[in-house]
Each structure stands twice: as C-alpha cells, then as structure tokens.
C-alpha positions in Angstrom: -114.0 10.2 14.6 -111.8 7.8 16.7 -108.3 9.1 17.2 -105.7 6.7 15.8 -102.3 6.1 17.5 -99.4 4.1 16.3 -97.0 2.6 18.8 -93.5 1.6 17.7 -92.3 -1.3 19.9 -94.2 -4.1 21.7 -92.1 -4.1 24.9 -93.4 -3.2 28.3 -93.5 0.5 27.7 -95.4 0.1 24.4 -97.7 -2.5 25.9 -98.9 -0.5 28.9 -99.3 2.6 26.7 -101.3 0.7 24.1 -103.5 -0.8 26.8 -104.2 2.6 28.4 -105.1 4.2 25.1 -107.2 1.3 23.8 -109.1 1.3 27.1 -109.8 5.0 26.6 -111.4 4.3 23.2 -108.5 5.2 20.8 -107.7 3.1 17.8 -104.2 1.7 18.5 -101.8 -0.1 16.2 -98.5 -1.5 17.5 -95.5 -2.1 15.2 -92.9 -4.6 16.3 -89.8 -5.4 14.3 -89.2 -8.8 15.9 -91.3 -11.9 15.6 -92.7 -11.7 19.2 -93.9 -9.2 21.8 -92.3 -8.4 25.1 -89.0 -6.7 24.2 -86.6 -7.4 27.0 -89.4 -9.2 28.8 -88.5 -11.9 26.4 -88.8 -15.7 26.3 -86.7 -17.8 24.0 -88.1 -21.3 23.4 -86.2 -24.4 22.3 -86.7 -28.1 22.2 -84.7 -28.3 25.5 -86.9 -25.8 27.3 -87.6 -22.1 27.5 -85.4 -19.2 28.7 -86.1 -15.8 30.1 -83.0 -14.4 28.6 -83.8 -10.7 29.2 -85.3 -9.2 32.4 -85.6 -11.8 35.1 -88.4 -10.4 37.2 -90.6 -7.4 37.8 -91.1 -5.4 41.0 -94.1 -3.4 42.1 -92.7 -0.3 43.8 -95.4 2.1 42.5 -99.1 1.8 43.2 -100.1 1.5 39.4 -97.5 -1.3 39.0 -98.8 -3.2 42.1 -102.3 -2.9 40.8 -101.3 -4.2 37.4 -99.4 -7.1 38.9 -102.4 -8.0 41.0 -104.7 -7.9 38.0 -102.4 -10.1 35.9 -102.0 -12.4 38.8 -105.7 -12.9 39.0 -105.7 -13.6 35.2 -103.0 -16.3 35.6 -100.4 -14.3 33.6 -98.1 -13.5 36.6 -96.8 -15.4 39.6 -94.5 -14.5 42.6 -91.0 -15.8 42.5 -88.8 -16.1 45.6 -85.5 -17.8 44.5 -82.9 -19.2 46.8 -80.3 -16.5 46.7 -82.7 -13.6 46.5 -80.7 -10.5 47.5 -83.1 -7.6 47.1 -86.0 -6.4 49.1 -89.6 -6.4 47.8 -91.6 -9.0 46.0 -90.5 -10.3 42.7 -93.0 -11.4 39.9 -92.5 -13.4 36.7 -94.7 -13.8 33.7 -96.3 -17.1 32.9 -95.4 -19.4 31.2 -92.4 -17.1 30.4 -91.6 -13.4 31.0 -93.2 -12.5 27.7 -96.5 -13.7 29.2 -96.6 -10.5 31.2 -97.1 -8.4 28.0 -99.4 -10.6 26.0 -102.6 -9.9 28.0 -101.9 -6.1 27.8 -102.0 -6.4 24.0 -105.1 -8.5 23.8 -107.6 -7.2 21.2 -105.1 -4.6 19.8 -103.7 -4.6 16.3 -100.1 -5.8 16.7 -98.0 -6.1 13.5 -95.0 -8.3 14.0 -91.9 -8.3 11.9 -92.6 -4.8 10.8 -89.7 -2.4 11.1 -90.6 1.4 10.9 -87.8 3.2 9.0 -89.1 6.7 8.9 -91.7 9.1 10.4 -93.0 12.1 8.7 -96.0 14.5 8.5 -98.3 14.6 5.6 -100.1 17.6 4.2 -103.0 17.1 6.5 -100.8 17.0 9.6 -101.2 13.3 10.1 -98.2 11.1 11.1 -96.9 9.0 8.3 -95.0 5.8 9.1 -92.9 4.1 6.4 -91.9 0.5 7.1 -89.1 -1.6 5.6 -91.4 -3.0 3.0 -92.4 0.3 1.6 -95.8 0.5 3.1 -97.0 3.9 4.4 -99.6 4.2 7.2 -101.2 7.3 8.6 -102.1 8.1 12.2 -103.1 11.0 14.4 -100.3 10.3 16.9 -97.2 8.1 17.2 -95.5 6.8 20.4 -91.9 5.6 19.9 -90.6 3.2 22.6 -87.4 2.0 20.9 -84.0 2.4 22.6 -82.8 5.9 22.6 -80.4 5.7 19.6 -83.1 4.2 17.4 -85.8 6.6 18.7 -83.6 9.6 18.1 -82.9 8.5 14.5 -86.7 8.4 13.9 -87.7 11.5 15.8 -84.9 14.1 15.7 -85.5 15.0 12.1 -89.0 16.0 13.2 -88.2 18.0 16.3 -84.8 19.0 17.7 -86.1 18.5 21.2 -85.6 14.8 20.7 -81.9 15.2 20.4 -81.9 15.1 24.2 -82.1 11.3 23.8 -78.4 11.2 23.0 -77.7 11.8 26.8 -79.1 8.4 27.7 -76.4 5.8 28.3 -76.9 2.1 28.1 -74.8 -1.0 28.9 -75.0 -4.1 26.7 -75.5 -7.6 28.0 -74.5 -11.0 26.6 -77.1 -13.6 27.7 -76.3 -17.3 27.7 -79.0 -20.0 27.6 -78.1 -23.5 28.9 -80.2 -26.6 29.3 -79.2 -29.9 30.8 -80.5 -33.5 30.6 -80.4 -33.7 34.4 -80.8 -31.1 37.2 -77.6 -29.4 38.3 -77.3 -29.7 42.1 -75.7 -27.5 44.7 -76.4 -24.2 43.0 -78.6 -21.4 44.3 -81.4 -20.2 42.1 -79.7 -16.8 41.7 -76.1 -15.7 42.0 -74.7 -12.3 41.3 -71.1 -11.7 40.2 -68.9 -8.9 38.9 -70.0 -6.4 36.2 -66.5 -6.9 34.7 -66.9 -10.6 34.3 -69.0 -13.1 32.3 -71.1 -14.2 35.2 -72.7 -11.0 36.5 -76.0 -12.8 37.0 -76.6 -16.6 37.0 -80.2 -17.7 37.3 -81.7 -21.2 37.5 -84.4 -20.4 35.0 -86.3 -23.6 35.8 -86.8 -22.5 39.4 -89.5 -20.0 38.3 -93.2 -21.0 38.4 -94.4 -22.7 35.2 -91.0 -23.5 33.8 -89.8 -27.0 33.2 -86.6 -28.8 32.4 -83.2 -27.9 33.8 -82.4 -24.5 32.4 -80.0 -21.7 33.3 -79.5 -18.1 32.1 -76.2 -16.4 32.5 -75.8 -12.7 32.0 -72.4 -11.2 31.3 -71.6 -8.0 33.1 -72.1 -4.6 31.3 -68.4 -3.8 31.2 -67.5 -7.3 30.1 -70.2 -7.4 27.4 -69.0 -4.1 26.1 -65.5 -5.5 25.6 -67.0 -8.4 23.6 -69.6 -6.4 21.7 -68.7 -7.5 18.2 -68.0 -11.1 19.0 -70.1 -13.9 17.5 -72.5 -15.8 19.8 -70.5 -19.1 19.3 -67.4 -17.4 20.7 -69.2 -16.1 23.7 -70.9 -19.3 24.8 -67.7 -20.8 26.3 -67.1 -17.7 28.5 -70.7 -17.8 29.9 -70.6 -21.6 30.4 -67.3 -21.2 32.2 -68.9 -18.8 34.6 -71.7 -21.3 35.2 -69.2 -24.1 35.8 -67.2 -22.0 38.3 -70.4 -21.3 40.2 -71.3 -25.0 40.1 -67.8 -26.1 41.0 -67.7 -28.7 38.3 -67.5 -29.2 34.5 -70.9 -29.2 32.8 -72.2 -30.7 29.6 -75.3 -28.8 28.4 -77.6 -30.3 25.8 -78.4 -26.8 24.6 -76.1 -23.8 24.7 -76.5 -20.5 22.9 -76.0 -16.7 23.4 -77.9 -13.5 22.6 -76.6 -9.9 22.7 -78.8 -7.2 24.2 -77.1 -4.0 23.0 -79.3 -1.8 25.2 -79.8 -4.0 28.2 -79.3 -1.7 31.1 -79.8 2.0 31.6 -76.6 3.4 33.2 -77.7 7.0 32.7 -81.4 8.0 32.3 -82.7 11.3 30.9 -84.7 12.1 34.0 -88.0 12.7 32.2 -91.0 10.5 32.1 -91.4 11.1 28.3 -90.8 13.6 25.5 -93.3 15.3 23.3 -92.8 17.1 20.0 -93.9 20.8 19.8 -96.9 19.8 17.8 -97.9 17.1 20.2 -98.1 14.4 17.6 -95.0 12.5 18.4 -94.2 11.1 21.9 -91.1 9.1 23.0 -91.0 6.9 26.1 -89.2 4.0 27.6 -86.9 3.0 30.5 -84.1 5.1 29.2 -86.0 8.2 30.1 -86.9 7.1 33.7 -84.4 4.6 35.0 -82.8 1.2 35.0 -85.6 -1.0 36.2 -88.2 -2.8 34.1 -90.8 -1.1 36.1 -89.5 2.2 34.8 -90.5 1.3 31.3 -94.1 0.9 32.5 -94.0 4.2 34.3 -92.9 5.9 31.1 -95.4 4.1 29.0 -98.2 5.3 31.2 -96.9 8.8 31.2 -96.9 8.8 27.3 -100.5 7.6 27.2 -101.5 10.3 29.7 -99.8 13.0 27.6 -101.9 11.9 24.5 -105.1 11.6 26.5 -104.6 15.0 28.1 -104.5 16.7 24.7 
C-alpha cells in the first residue's frame, strides 16, 4: 500500500520535501492556509504590476541547490539576476515570472489544497496521523511534515511530543514590505540598495529590474528592529514610512500609482535551532524549515530535503 504523507505549508521547504517524496512514489498531499504557493517566495500581483515582496533571490551554495536551480533554469522557471548595486558574492537567481514561479514546478502533479488551515494534529486508534482543518474536516495520513514558522509548528506538534518544545528557541525578526508602482520609470536609482536594520529602508529593490518583470515597480523592506517597533501598525500607517525611505534614496518626492504594505511576522531567522529537522519519537511527525537551519532561503530547501530523507529512511 502506498504510504501517504501530509505536508503543512507550500513554501520552499514544503515544496522540495513534497517533490522528493512524490518522486519516491509516496502519496503526498500539501495543505496551505493562504490562496497561493511559495510562502516567502511570494509574488503579489496588481493592476500596476507584480511584486516579489518576500525573499528577493535565491543562491546555490550547496550542490543539491545548484542542481535544482540548473534544472528549473532549463525548464524556464528560474533566471539569473545581477542587479546594479549587487553587494554579495555568488550567483543570484529569481523565479519566473515572479519568485513564486520557483515553487510551482516543484508542486506539479501533487495534490495541493489551498486556503486550508490545519488547526490540530492527533493520532487515531490505528496509529495514523489525523489532521483537523478549520472547516472541521478530518484527514488521515501515515506521516505529516510541518513546515510552518516555529511558533505555529510548536502549537501543532508539542502536544504530541515534548521534543518539539525545542522550537521555542528559534528567534525571528519581522519585516514590513512596501510595494510601489509608478507610471514612469524612476531614474538615478540602483537596482538594489541596503540600509539600516533600525530604519524603514533596510532593503530597496527595483523589482522591475528582474527578468520577466514589467512596469516600474519597487519593493522596500523595513529593517527587522524597525518592523518590530511597528508590529501592530496598520498597513496604511506604514506605507508613508516606506515611501519616505524610497524617496530619500531617490533624492526626490515620488507619486506612486500603487502603494501598499504587507507584514511578514517571521521574515528573518535571527537564531536558528541548529538542526536540519526534528522527528517525533514515533517517527510519524517531522518538523522542518529555515528556522531550524539558518537565515537564508536556501536553508529552507536544505531542511525540506532532510525531512524527506528522514521519512524515506524509515
């Protein structure tokens, strides 16, 4: 009988884990609480253009990640990006036509259930994993992989196994992301500018400089410390701060035709657990994600592969 595995979260960790398990012949179902896949590899679309308002690029520091980037590049899902103002070594890659395009091919042919929030995990009398969603549905699986940020993952898993309480040691920083579109190109700005973590302009990106993007769009990330100070603000109150950071960078007042903000509560890993994944004593519940490994997007993929290997090894 084909082993069934549920994966909670359709971000990068969940997507690479799902792909590895599906390719090994397991029956995989992915549950995602939002309306789209990608997690922080996210693309927000509007009439004024699209915005990569989460992770801006991916690196290929490990051999498996380089192989995946090469494969997705051949499929037309990924392209290199060398922005003016690039300040880090190594190659950068972006998804096509947006960052979420990186994840979509990985989930091809897999049962992905969007807008489905899992509220509880339990074991039934036969030892199967029971998932209860917000609508009262109850599905049963042989294994479950939880890829949600640590606070959410611990709420689901700690009642099952006290070993998952280690997740509380993971520390995140939030990030307010501003999305701005203009009727005309904004001149005299680099494609990428880094600022202070204590200010609203920690990272300013000409989003439209990426391959496959159109329009005149920018993404402004507030610093982690600054975003934490404004954690409970409304998006409408945050937009002027982020626009002000963009205007200071441009050296002129700006009149966007589209301006909005989004809060990422678990945007950056400031303290990782130092484990590739966690497994319950019974082996039926696995937790993975960048919070376990480190602060780069690539770390999420490394953790997702480790979780898949743990299931396949059993």
